[in-house]
MIKOL-757801 format. One record per residue: residue number from 1; residue in one letter; chain; x, y, z of N, C-alpha, C in turn. Coordinates in pm, whole numbers, plus 32768, in hexadecimal, padded with zeros to 4 digits. Each point is the difference from the previous one (the first is absolute). Layout:
MIKOL-757801
+-----+---+---+--------+---------+------+---------+----------+-------+--------+---------+------+
!   k ! r ! c ! n.east ! n.north ! n.up ! ca.east ! ca.north ! ca.up ! c.east ! c.north ! c.up !
+-----+---+---+--------+---------+------+---------+----------+-------+--------+---------+------+
! NUM ! a ! A !      X !       Y !    Z !       X !        Y !     Z !      X !       Y !    Z !
...
+-----+---+---+--------+---------+------+---------+----------+-------+--------+---------+------+
END
This chain:
MIKOL-757801
+-----+---+---+--------+---------+------+---------+----------+-------+--------+---------+------+
!   k ! r ! c ! n.east ! n.north ! n.up ! ca.east ! ca.north ! ca.up ! c.east ! c.north ! c.up !
+-----+---+---+--------+---------+------+---------+----------+-------+--------+---------+------+
!   1 ! m ! A !   F6D3 !    6B24 ! BC9C !    7F96 !     8060 !  7FD1 !   7FA0 !    7FE7 ! 8075 !
!   2 ! d ! A !   8028 !    7FE2 ! 8088 !    7F99 !     8022 !  805D !   7FBC !    8076 ! 802A !
!   3 ! d ! A !   803E !    805A ! 7FC7 !    7FD5 !     808D !  8018 !   7F9D !    803C ! 7FBD !
!   4 ! l ! A !   7FD3 !    7FAE ! 7F85 !    7F9D !     803E !  7FA0 !   7F67 !    7FCA ! 8039 !
!   5 ! d ! A !   7FA7 !    8065 ! 8009 !    7F73 !     7FEB !  8023 !   7F93 !    7FF7 ! 7F99 !
!   6 ! a ! A !   8039 !    801E ! 7F71 !    7FB0 !     7FFE !  7FA1 !   804E !    7FDF ! 7F84 !
!   7 ! l ! A !   7FBB !    7FC4 ! 7F90 !    8041 !     7FEF !  7F72 !   7FA7 !    8077 ! 7FAC !
!   8 ! f ! A !   8033 !    801F ! 7FA1 !    7FAF !     8071 !  7F9F !   803D !    7FD6 ! 7F7A !
!   9 ! a ! A !   7F9C !    8016 ! 7FA1 !    8027 !     7FEC !  7F6B !   7FCA !    8058 ! 7FA7 !
!  10 ! l ! A !   8059 !    805E ! 7FB7 !    7FCB !     8060 !  7FA9 !   7FEF !    7FCE ! 7F5B !
!  11 ! y ! A !   7F8A !    8008 ! 7FE9 !    7FEB !     7FDE !  7F57 !   7FF7 !    8095 ! 7FBB !
!  12 ! r ! A !   8046 !    7FF0 ! 7F96 !    7FD9 !     808B !  7FC5 !   7FA6 !    7FE7 ! 7F96 !
!  13 ! d ! A !   7FC7 !    7F8D ! 7FD0 !    7FA5 !     7FF3 !  7F86 !   7F7E !    7FD5 ! 8051 !
!  14 ! p ! A !   7FA3 !    804B ! 8023 !    7F8A !     7FD5 !  8041 !   7FB0 !    7FA5 ! 7FA2 !
!  15 ! e ! A !   8015 !    8006 ! 7F8F !    7FA3 !     7F9A !  7F92 !   8028 !    7F70 ! 801F !
!  16 ! n ! A !   8082 !    7FF5 ! 8034 !    8042 !     7F6F !  8003 !   7FBB !    7FD0 ! 8057 !
!  17 ! e ! A !   7F97 !    7F98 ! 7FDB !    7F94 !     7FBF !  805D !   8050 !    7F8A ! 804B !
!  18 ! a ! A !   8062 !    7FBB ! 7F97 !    805D !     7F99 !  803E !   804F !    802C ! 8069 !
!  19 ! s ! A !   8036 !    8060 ! 801A !    805D !     8031 !  8051 !   7F9F !    800B ! 809F !
!  20 ! r ! A !   7F81 !    8060 ! 7FDD !    7F95 !     8007 !  8062 !   7FE3 !    7F89 ! 8044 !
!  21 ! r ! A !   7FEF !    7F92 ! 7FBC !    7FD8 !     7F82 !  8026 !   8065 !    7FB7 ! 8051 !
!  22 ! v ! A !   807F !    7FFE ! 7FE2 !    805C !     7FE4 !  803C !   8020 !    8033 ! 80AA !
!  23 ! a ! A !   7FF8 !    8084 ! 7FD4 !    8000 !     803D !  809A !   7F91 !    7FDE ! 8066 !
!  24 ! q ! A !   7F94 !    7FED ! 7FC1 !    7F81 !     7FD9 !  8049 !   8025 !    7F72 ! 8036 !
!  25 ! k ! A !   8016 !    7FA9 ! 7FAA !    8011 !     7F8C !  8014 !   804D !    7FC9 ! 8082 !
!  26 ! i ! A !   8085 !    8067 ! 8008 !    8051 !     7FE1 !  8056 !   7FE3 !    8051 ! 808B !
!  27 ! g ! A !   7F83 !    804B ! 7FF4 !    7FD9 !     8027 !  808C !   8007 !    8098 ! 7FF7 !
!  28 ! m ! A !   801F !    8040 ! 7FAD !    800A !     8094 !  7FF1 !   7F8A !    804E ! 7FEB !
!  29 ! a ! A !   7FDC !    805C ! 8023 !    7F87 !     805F !  7FFD !   8032 !    8073 ! 7FAF !
!  30 ! l ! A !   7F7F !    803E ! 7FBA !    803F !     809D !  7FD9 !   7FFD !    8059 ! 8039 !
!  31 ! e ! A !   8073 !    804D ! 8026 !    801E !     806A !  8069 !   7FD7 !    8085 ! 7FBF !
!  32 ! k ! A !   801A !    8014 ! 7F83 !    7FD1 !     8073 !  7FCA !   8033 !    800B ! 7F67 !
!  33 ! e ! A !   7FB1 !    8052 ! 7FC2 !    8015 !     8025 !  7F87 !   8042 !    808B ! 7FF3 !
!  34 ! m ! A !   806B !    802D ! 7FA2 !    8047 !     8053 !  8004 !   8030 !    802E ! 7F79 !
!  35 ! m ! A !   804A !    8078 ! 7FFD !    8028 !     8022 !  7F8C !   809A !    8009 ! 8011 !
!  36 ! l ! A !   8062 !    7FCC ! 7FA8 !    8088 !     7FF3 !  8033 !   8048 !    802A ! 7F7B !
!  37 ! d ! A !   8049 !    807B ! 7FF1 !    8032 !     8023 !  7F8E !   7FAF !    800E ! 7F8B !
!  38 ! d ! A !   7F76 !    8034 ! 802B !    7F8F !     802E !  7FA9 !   7FDE !    7F88 ! 7FB5 !
!  39 ! a ! A !   8005 !    7F87 ! 803A !    7FC9 !     7F8C !  7FCF !   7FB5 !    7FC1 ! 807B !
!  40 ! p ! A !   7F86 !    7FA6 ! 7FE6 !    7FCE !     7FBB !  8072 !   8037 !    7F95 ! 803B !
!  41 ! a ! A !   7FE9 !    7FF5 ! 807D !    8045 !     7F85 !  8021 !   7FA8 !    7FC4 ! 8090 !
!  42 ! l ! A !   8017 !    7F9A ! 8003 !    7FB6 !     7FA9 !  8086 !   805E !    7FDF ! 8061 !
!  43 ! v ! A !   7FD7 !    8015 ! 8084 !    8077 !     7FC7 !  807B !   7F9C !    7F96 ! 803E !
!  44 ! f ! A !   803F !    7F89 ! 8011 !    7FC0 !     7F90 !  803A !   804D !    7FF2 ! 8086 !
!  45 ! s ! A !   7FC6 !    7FD2 ! 8083 !    804E !     7FE0 !  8060 !   7FDC !    7F87 ! 805C !
!  46 ! m ! A !   8025 !    7FC1 ! 804E !    7FE1 !     7F96 !  8072 !   8068 !    800A ! 806C !
!  47 ! d ! A !   7FC3 !    8000 ! 8077 !    8045 !     8014 !  807F !   804B !    7F5F ! 8003 !
!  48 ! r ! A !   8068 !    8011 ! 8047 !    8042 !     7F9D !  8015 !   7FB6 !    7F7A ! 8073 !
!  49 ! p ! A !   8000 !    7FAC ! 7FEF !    7FC2 !     7F9B !  806D !   8032 !    8012 ! 807E !
!  50 ! g ! A !   7FAE !    8039 ! 8065 !    8021 !     7FEA !  807F !   804E !    8091 ! 8023 !
!  51 ! s ! A !   8006 !    804E ! 7F9A !    801B !     8098 !  802B !   7F8A !    8062 ! 8025 !
!  52 ! s ! A !   8006 !    8064 ! 802C !    7F9A !     8055 !  801E !   7FD5 !    8036 ! 7F60 !
!  53 ! e ! A !   7F80 !    804E ! 8024 !    7FE0 !     8048 !  7F8C !   8056 !    8066 ! 7FD2 !
!  54 ! i ! A !   7FF7 !    803B ! 7F9E !    8051 !     8087 !  7FD7 !   7FA5 !    805F ! 8019 !
+-----+---+---+--------+---------+------+---------+----------+-------+--------+---------+------+
END
């Protein structure tokens, strides 16, 4: 997996605070809020250490 520059997590339940905290605890940041199949979703991301930014 040396070719990965970033990791992404998609949460389909924005009200799930525990999932949000897990993402933040491992270093992910909220990338965007979006609608996916007519339901709200959150996208978190983090750059891979040592990679250039996206």
